[in-house]
C-alpha positions as CSV (number, residue, x, y, z in Angstrom):
1,M,17.4,-6.1,7.4
2,S,17.2,-3.7,10.4
3,T,16.7,-0.8,8.0
4,N,13.7,-2.5,6.4
5,L,12.2,-3.3,9.8
6,Q,12.6,0.4,10.8
7,L,11.0,1.5,7.6
8,A,8.1,-0.9,8.0
9,R,7.4,0.3,11.5
10,L,7.6,3.9,10.3
11,V,4.8,3.4,7.8
12,G,2.7,1.1,10.0
13,V,3.4,-2.3,8.6
14,Q,2.9,-4.9,11.3
15,G,3.2,-8.0,9.2
16,T,3.4,-9.5,5.8
17,P,2.1,-9.3,3.2
18,A,1.4,-5.6,3.1
19,T,1.0,-3.4,0.0
20,I,1.5,0.3,-0.2
21,I,-0.1,2.2,-3.0
22,G,0.5,5.9,-2.9
23,D,-0.3,7.0,0.6
24,E,-2.5,4.0,1.4
25,M,-1.2,0.9,3.2
26,I,-3.3,-2.3,2.7
27,P,-2.5,-5.0,5.3
28,G,-2.8,-8.7,4.5
29,A,-3.3,-10.5,1.3
30,V,-5.5,-8.7,-1.2
31,S,-7.2,-9.9,-4.4
32,W,-6.2,-8.7,-7.8
33,E,-9.6,-7.0,-8.1
34,T,-8.9,-5.0,-4.9
35,L,-5.4,-4.0,-6.1
36,E,-6.8,-2.9,-9.4
37,A,-9.6,-0.8,-7.8
38,V,-7.2,1.0,-5.5
39,V,-4.7,1.7,-8.3
40,K,-7.6,3.1,-10.5
41,E,-8.8,5.2,-7.7
42,K,-5.3,6.6,-7.0
43,L,-4.8,7.3,-10.7
44,A,-8.1,9.1,-11.0
45,V,-7.2,11.3,-8.1
46,A,-3.8,12.0,-9.5
47,H,-5.2,12.9,-12.9
48,A,-7.8,15.2,-11.4
49,Q,-5.1,17.4,-9.7
């Protein structure tokens, strides 16, 4: 458990829930639509590189 807490602090998570997609951390509860939009954005950027 202490390893998880250290990792959470390292990436800036201050509470739950928190979602990390790529290099973006989204704090709090998020809707499916928000998750889908962020994933699509990250995929578009990845495919453009």
